[in-house]
Structures are given as structure tokens and as C-alpha cells.
All heavy atoms as an XYZ file, in Angstrom:
854
protein
N      53.217    129.561     69.879
C      54.329    128.645     69.755
C      54.352    127.652     70.919
O      54.565    126.459     70.709
C      55.623    129.466     69.694
C      56.837    128.633     69.486
S      56.796    127.916     67.852
C      58.329    127.097     67.816
N      54.154    128.175     72.131
C      54.141    127.289     73.295
C      53.005    126.276     73.193
O      53.167    125.126     73.568
C      54.002    128.093     74.582
C      55.231    128.831     74.989
C      55.022    129.523     76.321
C      56.242    130.296     76.727
N      56.042    130.967     78.018
N      51.876    126.740     72.701
C      50.723    125.848     72.569
C      50.997    124.749     71.554
O      50.611    123.592     71.752
C      49.483    126.661     72.168
C      48.199    125.881     72.175
C      47.838    125.358     73.565
O      48.209    125.933     74.574
N      47.140    124.246     73.614
N      51.678    125.085     70.451
C      52.019    124.085     69.438
C      52.933    123.013     70.014
O      52.730    121.811     69.794
C      52.731    124.754     68.256
C      51.837    125.456     67.292
C      52.695    126.128     66.255
C      52.343    125.648     64.894
N      53.125    126.331     63.837
N      53.928    123.460     70.787
C      54.859    122.506     71.395
C      54.133    121.630     72.403
O      54.343    120.410     72.457
C      56.040    123.249     72.044
C      56.872    123.944     70.970
C      56.898    122.318     72.876
C      57.957    124.851     71.509
N      53.266    122.248     73.186
C      52.517    121.505     74.206
C      51.626    120.442     73.571
O      51.582    119.299     74.031
C      51.693    122.477     75.047
C      51.060    121.866     76.247
C      50.348    122.921     77.075
C      49.719    122.318     78.305
N      49.048    123.321     79.128
N      50.929    120.792     72.505
C      50.056    119.811     71.850
C      50.869    118.714     71.181
O      50.485    117.543     71.201
C      49.137    120.484     70.813
O      49.936    121.184     69.860
C      48.164    121.427     71.477
N      52.012    119.069     70.612
C      52.871    118.070     69.964
C      53.409    117.077     70.999
O      53.432    115.870     70.751
C      54.023    118.766     69.240
C      54.754    117.879     68.305
C      53.851    117.481     67.162
C      54.659    116.816     66.086
N      53.830    116.265     65.037
N      53.815    117.572     72.170
C      54.304    116.697     73.237
C      53.193    115.775     73.716
O      53.410    114.575     73.937
C      54.896    117.529     74.394
C      55.137    116.673     75.623
C      56.173    118.209     73.967
N      51.979    116.304     73.859
C      50.850    115.477     74.282
C      50.548    114.387     73.255
O      50.229    113.259     73.617
C      49.612    116.342     74.524
C      49.692    117.169     75.781
C      48.499    118.090     75.947
O      47.689    118.249     75.034
N      48.399    118.712     77.113
N      50.663    114.719     71.977
C      50.439    113.726     70.928
C      51.493    112.624     70.991
O      51.174    111.444     70.825
C      50.463    114.393     69.550
C      49.263    115.245     69.250
C      49.422    115.998     67.935
O      50.484    115.989     67.323
N      48.353    116.667     67.509
N      52.717    113.021     71.234
C      53.796    112.027     71.318
C      53.592    111.122     72.516
O      53.758    109.908     72.433
C      55.168    112.728     71.360
C      55.466    113.384     70.014
C      56.272    111.757     71.745
C      56.692    114.263     70.001
N      53.241    111.696     73.656
C      53.049    110.903     74.884
C      51.879    109.941     74.733
O      51.920    108.810     75.226
C      52.854    111.841     76.095
C      52.391    111.085     77.318
C      54.142    112.584     76.392
N      50.836    110.341     74.033
C      49.652    109.493     73.878
C      49.806    108.467     72.764
O      49.001    107.544     72.662
C      48.417    110.363     73.619
C      48.047    111.208     74.825
C      46.935    112.179     74.522
O      46.504    112.314     73.383
N      46.467    112.877     75.544
N      50.822    108.590     71.954
C      51.049    107.668     70.862
C      51.493    106.305     71.423
O      52.452    106.227     72.186
C      52.122    108.239     69.936
C      52.300    107.426     68.688
O      51.756    106.335     68.554
N      53.076    107.964     67.766
N      50.812    105.207     71.055
C      51.190    103.899     71.582
C      52.605    103.462     71.185
O      53.301    102.813     71.967
C      50.158    102.939     70.985
C      49.056    103.786     70.483
C      49.597    105.149     70.252
N      53.050    103.829     70.004
C      54.404    103.471     69.586
C      55.445    104.197     70.440
O      56.473    103.623     70.811
C      54.605    103.810     68.112
N      55.169    105.456     70.777
C      56.087    106.205     71.631
C      56.108    105.624     73.039
O      57.172    105.529     73.658
C      55.694    107.681     71.673
N      54.944    105.226     73.547
C      54.892    104.616     74.882
C      55.696    103.320     74.914
O      56.420    103.048     75.876
C      53.448    104.349     75.288
C      52.672    105.615     75.575
C      51.202    105.350     75.870
O      50.728    104.223     75.730
N      50.480    106.385     76.266
N      55.582    102.544     73.860
C      56.340    101.290     73.775
C      57.840    101.584     73.717
O      58.650    100.885     74.345
C      55.897    100.503     72.549
C      56.493     99.134     72.452
C      55.925     98.386     71.251
C      56.563     97.018     71.148
N      56.077     96.273     69.989
N      58.230    102.629     72.989
C      59.639    103.005     72.891
C      60.179    103.478     74.239
O      61.297    103.137     74.618
C      59.825    104.101     71.841
N      59.363    104.249     74.975
C      59.792    104.708     76.296
C      59.987    103.537     77.246
O      60.947    103.499     78.011
C      58.772    105.682     76.896
C      58.694    107.002     76.180
C      57.479    107.639     76.020
C      59.830    107.616     75.670
C      57.396    108.845     75.361
C      59.762    108.821     75.011
C      58.535    109.443     74.859
N      59.110    102.563     77.187
C      59.229    101.388     78.052
C      60.463    100.567     77.674
O      61.168    100.054     78.541
C      57.939    100.544     77.986
C      56.786    101.302     78.664
C      58.132     99.194     78.645
C      55.420    100.673     78.453
N      60.737    100.464     76.385
C      61.899     99.677     75.967
C      63.220    100.375     76.297
O      64.258     99.719     76.384
C      61.833     99.383     74.472
O      62.052    100.558     73.728
N      63.209    101.702     76.498
C      64.416    102.433     76.843
C      64.814    102.242     78.301
O      65.976    102.427     78.656
C      64.229    103.938     76.590
C      64.311    104.319     75.159
S      64.034    106.072     74.802
C      64.291    106.915     76.294
N      63.878    101.879     79.136
C      64.167    101.731     80.558
C      65.159    100.592     80.767
O      64.989     99.502     80.243
C      62.884    101.443     81.326
C      63.098    101.410     82.825
C      61.803    101.266     83.565
C      62.087    101.265     85.054
N      60.880    101.158     85.818
N      66.222    100.865     81.539
C      67.209     99.803     81.755
C      66.639     98.670     82.589
O      65.748     98.860     83.414
C      68.340    100.525     82.505
C      67.721    101.728     83.094
C      66.573    102.089     82.219
N      67.156     97.487     82.350
C      66.710     96.328     83.116
C      67.333     96.377     84.502
O      68.417     96.887     84.694
C      67.105     95.038     82.401
C      66.410     94.870     81.086
C      66.818     93.588     80.422
C      66.097     93.486     79.083
N      66.530     92.337     78.324
N      66.611     95.819     85.460
C      67.089     95.818     86.839
C      68.103     94.697     87.024
O      67.779     93.605     87.453
C      65.923     95.626     87.800
C      64.949     96.764     87.800
C      63.821     96.499     88.774
C      62.799     97.582     88.687
N      61.672     97.374     89.581
N      69.339     94.994     86.680
C      70.413     94.025     86.866
C      71.523     94.681     87.677
O      71.564     95.905     87.840
C      70.989     93.545     85.522
O      71.610     94.658     84.876
C      69.920     92.933     84.637
N      72.416     93.853     88.149
C      73.555     94.360     88.898
C      74.462     95.194     87.997
O      75.029     96.201     88.439
C      74.322     93.172     89.493
C      75.295     93.472     90.601
C      74.599     94.147     91.767
C      75.950     92.189     91.073
N      74.568     94.818     86.718
C      75.405     95.558     85.781
C      74.876     96.961     85.533
O      75.653     97.912     85.424
C      75.525     94.814     84.454
C      76.374     93.601     84.570
C      75.944     92.317     84.494
C      77.778     93.532     84.808
N      76.998     91.455     84.668
C      78.143     92.170     84.866
C      78.767     94.483     84.994
C      79.439     91.759     85.086
C      80.063     94.063     85.207
C      80.383     92.721     85.253
N      73.563     97.107     85.421
C      73.020     98.445     85.189
C      73.213     99.319     86.423
O      73.532    100.501     86.311
C      71.550     98.375     84.794
O      70.789     97.727     85.787
N      73.060     98.754     87.604
C      73.283     99.504     88.839
C      74.738     99.977     88.923
O      75.009    101.152     89.159
C      72.929     98.628     90.059
C      73.257     99.256     91.365
C      72.463    100.265     91.881
C      74.366     98.850     92.090
C      72.764    100.859     93.092
C      74.677     99.425     93.294
C      73.866    100.429     93.805
N      75.680     99.049     88.722
C      77.089     99.418     88.795
C      77.489    100.357     87.655
O      78.359    101.214     87.829
C      77.989     98.181     88.798
C      78.021     97.478     90.111
C      77.869     96.107     90.174
C      78.181     98.169     91.297
C      77.894     95.443     91.387
C      78.207     97.521     92.514
C      78.065     96.152     92.562
N      76.884    100.215     86.498
C      77.171    101.113     85.380
C      76.794    102.547     85.697
O      77.561    103.483     85.437
N      75.611    102.736     86.268
C      75.180    104.085     86.638
C      76.084    104.646     87.723
O      76.514    105.808     87.657
C      73.705    104.068     87.090
C      72.797    103.752     85.905
C      73.315    105.409     87.698
C      71.363    103.480     86.277
N      76.401    103.827     88.713
C      77.266    104.284     89.805
C      78.648    104.658     89.274
O      79.171    105.740     89.574
C      77.388    103.190     90.899
C      76.046    102.938     91.575
C      78.448    103.545     91.924
C      75.532    104.065     92.416
N      79.250    103.770     88.459
C      80.627    103.996     88.019
C      80.779    105.088     86.960
O      81.813    105.739     86.890
C      81.231    102.691     87.491
C      81.522    101.642     88.557
C      82.011    100.353     87.913
C      82.553    102.153     89.537
N      79.774    105.289     86.115
C      79.929    106.257     85.038
C      79.328    107.621     85.327
O      79.681    108.598     84.673
C      79.339    105.713     83.733
C      80.150    104.616     83.147
C      79.690    103.317     83.141
C      81.396    104.866     82.620
C      80.445    102.288     82.611
C      82.167    103.855     82.079
C      81.690    102.562     82.081
N      78.438    107.729     86.305
C      77.828    109.018     86.588
C      78.146    109.547     87.980
O      78.437    110.733     88.137
C      76.296    108.951     86.435
C      75.853    108.886     85.010
C      75.490    107.682     84.449
C      75.814    110.013     84.233
C      75.087    107.603     83.137
C      75.416    109.953     82.910
C      75.052    108.742     82.360
N      78.083    108.704     88.987
C      78.154    109.195     90.355
C      79.590    109.229     90.890
O      80.025    110.243     91.441
C      77.214    108.373     91.258
C      75.777    108.610     90.777
C      77.377    108.741     92.707
C      74.721    107.811     91.456
N      80.339    108.157     90.730
C      81.705    108.097     91.279
C      82.624    109.177     90.686
O      83.335    109.853     91.449
C      82.303    106.684     91.111
C      83.773    106.668     91.448
C      81.553    105.696     91.987
N      82.637    109.413     89.368
C      83.522    110.473     88.856
C      83.192    111.856     89.409
O      84.100    112.655     89.651
C      83.296    110.434     87.338
C      82.795    109.075     87.063
C      82.008    108.672     88.264
N      81.935    112.127     89.631
C      81.562    113.438     90.170
C      81.972    113.571     91.627
O      82.409    114.636     92.055
C      80.067    113.683     90.003
C      79.615    113.721     88.569
C      80.417    114.677     87.698
O      80.777    115.779     88.174
O      80.691    114.321     86.550
N      81.845    112.505     92.391
C      82.281    112.545     93.785
C      83.796    112.747     93.843
O      84.299    113.539     94.652
C      81.845    111.269     94.525
C      80.319    111.268     94.667
C      82.510    111.160     95.884
C      79.744    109.991     95.211
N      84.526    112.054     92.969
C      85.981    112.244     92.899
C      86.309    113.686     92.528
O      87.212    114.295     93.105
C      86.606    111.251     91.893
C      86.554    109.838     92.468
C      88.035    111.640     91.544
C      86.936    108.759     91.490
N      85.564    114.253     91.589
C      85.816    115.633     91.171
C      85.532    116.613     92.301
O      86.258    117.602     92.463
C      84.973    115.973     89.948
N      84.490    116.377     93.092
C      84.197    117.266     94.206
C      85.274    117.181     95.282
O      85.663    118.192     95.857
C      82.836    116.941     94.834
C      81.675    117.499     94.071
C      80.697    116.656     93.589
C      81.546    118.849     93.839
C      79.617    117.148     92.891
C      80.472    119.358     93.142
C      79.504    118.501     92.661
N      85.770    115.983     95.560
C      86.725    115.803     96.651
C      88.146    116.170     96.228
O      88.835    116.928     96.915
C      86.663    114.352     97.172
C      85.288    114.085     97.785
C      87.752    114.099     98.198
C      85.041    112.640     98.159
N      88.624    115.623     95.112
C      90.021    115.782     94.716
C      90.208    116.605     93.446
O      91.284    116.564     92.838
C      90.664    114.411     94.518
C      90.776    113.634     95.775
C      91.541    113.929     96.860
C      90.094    112.423     96.084
N      91.364    112.983     97.823
C      90.490    112.036     97.378
C      89.190    111.621     95.396
C      90.007    110.894     97.982
C      88.713    110.491     96.006
C      89.121    110.135     97.287
N      89.229    117.360     93.026
C      89.322    118.125     91.777
C      90.462    119.126     91.766
O      91.197    119.242     90.775
N      90.658    119.858     92.853
C      91.730    120.859     92.890
C      93.105    120.189     92.904
O      94.031    120.684     92.266
C      91.582    121.770     94.118
O      91.505    120.971     95.298
C      90.330    122.620     94.010
N      93.230    119.071     93.611
C      94.514    118.357     93.629
C      94.856    117.795     92.252
O      96.015    117.871     91.811
C      94.477    117.211     94.639
C      94.296    117.694     96.064
O      94.648    118.862     96.341
O      93.793    116.909     96.889
N      93.870    117.236     91.578
C      94.104    116.687     90.237
C      94.474    117.795     89.267
O      95.389    117.638     88.442
C      92.862    115.905     89.757
C      92.653    114.665     90.621
C      92.997    115.527     88.293
C      91.344    113.952     90.379
N      93.806    118.943     89.360
C      94.114    120.074     88.484
C      95.516    120.601     88.746
O      96.260    120.901     87.798
C      93.081    121.201     88.681
O      91.775    120.672     88.452
C      93.316    122.346     87.727
N      95.902    120.715     90.015
C      97.251    121.188     90.344
C      98.307    120.214     89.808
O      99.326    120.640     89.250
C      97.388    121.355     91.852
N      98.065    118.929     89.983
C      98.998    117.915     89.463
C      99.126    118.017     87.938
O     100.234    117.992     87.392
C      98.523    116.521     89.862
C      99.208    115.407     89.126
C     100.506    115.034     89.453
C      98.574    114.730     88.083
C     101.159    114.017     88.765
C      99.214    113.716     87.398
C     100.500    113.364     87.741
O     101.130    112.361     87.047
N      97.997    118.133     87.252
C      98.017    118.201     85.788
C      98.731    119.470     85.314
O      99.467    119.436     84.325
C      96.603    118.133     85.239
N      98.525    120.589     86.006
C      99.219    121.823     85.617
C     100.724    121.699     85.816
O     101.497    122.191     84.998
C      98.671    123.013     86.413
C      97.350    123.491     85.872
O      97.096    123.433     84.680
N      96.492    123.962     86.749
N     101.155    121.043     86.898
C     102.592    120.819     87.115
C     103.171    119.937     86.011
O     104.253    120.194     85.485
C     102.831    120.154     88.474
C     102.896    121.085     89.633
C     103.452    120.415     90.872
N     102.912    119.095     91.140
C     101.853    118.845     91.904
N     101.205    119.835     92.465
N     101.454    117.602     92.098
N     102.451    118.887     85.665
C     102.945    117.966     84.637
C     102.914    118.587     83.244
O     103.704    118.202     82.381
C     102.129    116.677     84.650
C     102.323    115.846     85.899
C     103.746    115.362     86.068
O     104.375    114.975     85.054
O     104.240    115.388     87.204
N     102.022    119.541     83.016
C     101.987    120.222     81.715
C     103.284    120.986     81.461
O     103.729    121.102     80.314
C     100.808    121.199     81.660
C      99.534    120.704     81.025
C      98.427    121.718     81.192
C      99.734    120.358     79.577
N     103.882    121.502     82.528
C     105.109    122.276     82.373
C     106.289    121.414     81.934
O     107.205    121.907     81.272
C     105.446    122.982     83.690
C     104.425    124.013     84.165
C     104.800    124.528     85.544
C     104.296    125.143     83.169
N     106.266    120.121     82.292
C     107.411    119.267     81.973
C     107.081    118.165     80.969
O     107.929    117.331     80.684
C     107.986    118.632     83.265
C     106.928    117.788     83.976
C     108.545    119.688     84.180
C     107.457    116.993     85.143
N     105.870    118.161     80.445
C     105.505    117.098     79.498
C     106.281    117.258     78.197
O     106.431    118.357     77.673
C     103.999    117.099     79.228
O     103.619    118.305     78.636
N     106.776    116.129     77.703
C     107.649    116.153     76.530
C     106.889    115.862     75.232
O     107.165    116.460     74.196
C     108.771    115.143     76.703
N     105.960    114.955     75.268
C     105.288    114.550     74.037
C     103.930    115.227     73.906
O     103.347    115.709     74.884
C     105.080    113.027     74.009
O     104.187    112.672     75.061
C     106.399    112.294     74.172
N     103.448    115.255     72.698
C     102.145    115.849     72.418
C     101.030    115.066     73.098
O     100.081    115.656     73.620
C     101.915    115.898     70.903
C     100.578    116.466     70.445
C     100.454    117.929     70.829
C     100.404    116.280     68.954
N     101.163    113.756     73.132
C     100.142    112.917     73.762
C     100.052    113.197     75.267
O      98.943    113.299     75.811
C     100.441    111.443     73.512
C      99.371    110.452     73.931
C      98.071    110.717     73.187
C      99.833    109.036     73.677
N     101.200    113.354     75.919
C     101.185    113.703     77.345
C     100.540    115.057     77.567
O      99.737    115.239     78.484
C     102.608    113.732     77.908
C     103.186    112.357     78.079
O     102.411    111.377     78.078
O     104.424    112.263     78.213
N     100.898    116.013     76.729
C     100.341    117.364     76.865
C      98.818    117.337     76.700
O      98.088    117.958     77.470
C     100.983    118.292     75.836
C     100.552    119.738     75.990
C     101.280    120.661     75.029
N     102.729    120.572     75.104
C     103.484    121.133     76.045
N     102.913    121.817     76.997
N     104.790    121.027     76.021
N      98.326    116.617     75.718
C      96.883    116.525     75.504
C      96.191    115.844     76.683
O      95.113    116.245     77.093
C      96.587    115.769     74.217
C      96.909    116.542     72.978
C      96.693    115.725     71.712
O      96.637    114.502     71.748
N      96.588    116.417     70.583
N      96.821    114.820     77.234
C      96.262    114.117     78.384
C      96.121    115.050     79.581
O      95.069    115.105     80.223
C      97.148    112.920     78.735
C      96.758    112.231     80.014
C      95.593    111.487     80.093
C      97.553    112.351     81.147
C      95.230    110.861     81.280
C      97.203    111.731     82.324
C      96.047    110.985     82.385
O      95.691    110.372     83.552
N      97.174    115.813     79.883
C      97.119    116.697     81.041
C      96.193    117.881     80.805
O      95.543    118.370     81.729
C      98.527    117.152     81.429
C      99.349    116.011     81.974
C     100.547    115.647     81.376
C      98.920    115.275     83.071
C     101.286    114.588     81.854
C      99.655    114.208     83.556
C     100.832    113.878     82.946
O     101.556    112.827     83.427
N      96.105    118.362     79.570
C      95.143    119.422     79.260
C      93.711    118.921     79.445
O      92.841    119.655     79.922
C      95.350    119.930     77.840
C      96.576    120.793     77.688
C      96.853    121.172     76.243
O      96.156    120.671     75.324
O      97.785    121.970     76.023
N      93.471    117.673     79.079
C      92.151    117.080     79.271
C      91.828    116.952     80.766
O      90.710    117.234     81.187
C      92.075    115.714     78.596
C      90.748    114.974     78.699
C      89.650    115.761     77.989
C      90.865    113.595     78.101
N      92.805    116.543     81.558
C      92.594    116.468     83.002
C      92.249    117.838     83.586
O      91.349    117.953     84.421
C      93.828    115.906     83.706
C      93.993    114.403     83.726
C      95.294    114.027     84.414
C      92.824    113.725     84.403
N      92.968    118.862     83.160
C      92.678    120.215     83.644
C      91.273    120.625     83.235
O      90.509    121.176     84.044
C      93.729    121.219     83.114
C      93.298    122.650     83.384
C      95.077    120.948     83.734
N      90.910    120.355     81.984
C      89.585    120.734     81.507
C      88.484    120.016     82.291
O      87.464    120.613     82.628
C      89.446    120.409     80.018
C      88.127    120.836     79.426
S      87.951    120.356     77.706
C      87.769    118.600     77.857
N      88.691    118.748     82.605
C      87.661    117.973     83.291
C      87.494    118.354     84.757
O      86.382    118.358     85.281
C      87.975    116.475     83.190
C      87.780    115.839     81.843
C      88.285    114.402     81.870
C      86.328    115.874     81.440
N      88.589    118.684     85.427
C      88.532    118.859     86.872
C      88.717    120.282     87.359
O      88.710    120.521     88.559
C      89.592    117.963     87.541
C      89.281    116.510     87.426
C      89.962    115.709     86.528
C      88.301    115.930     88.209
C      89.674    114.365     86.421
C      88.004    114.595     88.101
C      88.691    113.811     87.205
N      88.853    121.269     86.478
C      89.132    122.628     86.936
C      87.945    123.247     87.684
O      88.139    124.055     88.576
C      89.553    123.520     85.782
C      88.451    123.859     84.813
C      88.946    124.749     83.708
C      87.841    124.935     82.689
N      88.299    125.665     81.546
N      86.730    122.884     87.342
C      85.560    123.467     87.992
C      85.000    122.584     89.097
O      83.934    122.878     89.637
C      84.454    123.721     86.963
C      84.867    124.751     85.929
O      85.645    125.648     86.284
O      84.416    124.646     84.779
N      85.669    121.510     89.418
C      85.136    120.579     90.414
C      84.094    119.685     89.775
O      84.066    119.497     88.565
N      83.237    119.129     90.582
C      82.213    118.220     90.079
C      81.042    118.948     89.463
O      80.852    120.145     89.642
N      80.267    118.212     88.746
C      79.090    118.761     88.085
C      77.837    118.309     88.829
O      77.569    117.110     88.939
C      79.037    118.278     86.637
O      77.789    118.556     86.070
N      77.096    119.277     89.329
C      75.852    118.937     90.016
C      74.852    118.329     89.049
O      74.034    117.493     89.430
C      75.262    120.171     90.696
C      76.030    120.570     91.899
C      76.892    121.623     92.017
C      76.036    119.902     93.164
N      77.431    121.644     93.265
C      76.921    120.604     93.999
C      75.392    118.785     93.669
C      77.160    120.219     95.307
C      75.637    118.412     94.974
C      76.508    119.120     95.783
N      74.905    118.756     87.788
C      73.990    118.207     86.790
C      74.221    116.709     86.600
O      73.278    115.924     86.609
C      74.155    118.938     85.452
C      73.313    118.338     84.361
C      71.959    118.585     84.301
C      73.879    117.499     83.411
C      71.181    118.022     83.313
C      73.113    116.931     82.416
C      71.751    117.195     82.370
N      75.480    116.302     86.416
C      75.779    114.884     86.213
C      75.436    114.061     87.447
O      74.945    112.939     87.332
C      77.246    114.688     85.851
C      77.550    115.112     84.446
O      76.658    115.305     83.640
N      78.820    115.284     84.154
N      75.699    114.607     88.626
C      75.368    113.901     89.858
C      73.857    113.733     89.991
O      73.366    112.654     90.331
C      75.942    114.658     91.051
C      75.966    113.942     92.377
C      76.780    112.667     92.287
C      76.531    114.832     93.451
N      73.115    114.779     89.671
C      71.650    114.703     89.717
C      71.125    113.741     88.662
O      70.212    112.954     88.928
C      71.043    116.107     89.498
O      71.598    116.991     90.463
C      69.542    116.087     89.629
N      71.703    113.792     87.471
C      71.277    112.901     86.398
C      71.515    111.437     86.768
O      70.665    110.581     86.532
C      72.009    113.259     85.096
C      71.545    112.485     83.908
C      70.276    112.666     83.390
C      72.381    111.562     83.295
C      69.843    111.954     82.291
C      71.969    110.840     82.197
C      70.696    111.036     81.691
N      72.664    111.149     87.367
C      72.955    109.782     87.808
C      71.990    109.320     88.879
O      71.533    108.174     88.875
N      71.648    110.217     89.798
C      70.681    109.874     90.842
C      69.306    109.613     90.245
O      68.619    108.664     90.637
C      70.608    111.013     91.881
O      71.927    111.287     92.361
C      69.711    110.643     93.036
N      68.910    110.428     89.285
C      67.614    110.223     88.620
C      67.604    108.892     87.878
O      66.606    108.160     87.903
C      67.304    111.406     87.672
C      66.990    112.651     88.492
C      66.160    111.073     86.728
C      66.901    113.921     87.691
N      68.705    108.544     87.233
C      68.779    107.244     86.556
C      68.668    106.092     87.546
O      68.031    105.077     87.253
C      70.081    107.122     85.761
C      70.137    107.842     84.428
C      71.526    107.710     83.814
C      69.092    107.321     83.477
N      69.285    106.232     88.715
C      69.166    105.181     89.735
C      67.722    105.036     90.207
O      67.221    103.920     90.368
C      70.064    105.492     90.929
C      71.483    105.012     90.846
C      72.242    105.422     92.084
C      71.554    103.521     90.656
N      67.062    106.160     90.427
C      65.646    106.111     90.839
C      64.806    105.478     89.745
O      63.941    104.641     90.012
C      65.156    107.523     91.202
C      65.864    108.004     92.477
C      63.642    107.541     91.392
C      65.647    109.458     92.791
N      65.054    105.882     88.488
C      64.301    105.345     87.353
C      64.538    103.836     87.207
O      63.653    103.098     86.810
C      64.711    106.083     86.085
C      63.937    105.740     84.859
C      62.596    105.523     84.760
C      64.462    105.586     83.546
N      62.256    105.258     83.459
C      63.372    105.293     82.699
C      65.724    105.684     82.994
C      63.531    105.082     81.338
C      65.882    105.501     81.652
C      64.788    105.197     80.832
N      65.737    103.396     87.548
C      66.072    101.970     87.454
C      65.199    101.140     88.372
O      64.788    100.035     88.016
C      67.546    101.781     87.785
C      68.077    100.338     87.776
C      68.075     99.811     86.346
C      69.486    100.312     88.349
N      64.892    101.661     89.546
C      64.162    100.869     90.520
C      62.659    101.084     90.529
O      61.938    100.447     91.271
C      64.734    101.098     91.911
C      66.096    100.495     92.067
C      67.213    101.300     92.132
C      66.264     99.138     92.092
C      68.479    100.738     92.256
C      67.513     98.554     92.206
C      68.619     99.377     92.291
N      62.157    102.006     89.701
C      60.695    102.195     89.624
C      60.145    101.811     88.292
O      60.639    101.593     87.339
C      60.332    103.654     89.926
C      60.454    103.988     91.372
C      61.461    104.790     91.834
C      59.551    103.460     92.288
C      61.584    105.104     93.163
C      59.658    103.780     93.619
C      60.679    104.593     94.060
């Protein structure tokens, strides 16, 4: 099974159409792509590492007094997002995207 997967991956990598698709997927080196990676991958994780417990405590307090369903869902989402702190995976993925952007 491992050998089948390995040969299939090698076939895909050597395929000229796949190589062209991989090249076309690479983001262009623009200021927007740099700021997009920073704002959507790196900054939220840094915020979660630094203020994750404070945000979770605030959301739990507000859950107790929230009146509408929309407020309750919003605060539950905040708790779900920040209860474990930041994600090392997302931070690493954002860093890899930044490196890929410049090479």
C-alpha cells in the first residue's frame, strides 16, 4: 500500500500539468499577499497566545447575562476559539506560507 501511494505521488509530481498547477497556486509577491498571510494566520494566533484566557473569561461572563440567541452564539464561538490558547499548527502554517511567498 505504501509503495502504491509513493509511486502515485511520484507520478503526480512528474506530471507537467501538475507542475504547472503547483506553480500557478503560488501566491504573487505583493503587499496584499504579505498582509493577508500576516492578518489571517499569524496575528490571530499571537492574540490567542497572549490574551486567550482573558477573552475566554470575558466570553464566559457575558454568556451568563446574554439575552438573545445571537449574543449567546457569539460568546460560545469566542469560548470555542480561545479556550485552548493559540494553535501552533496555524502559526507554523502561516510562517511556511510567508517563506513560500518569498521563494
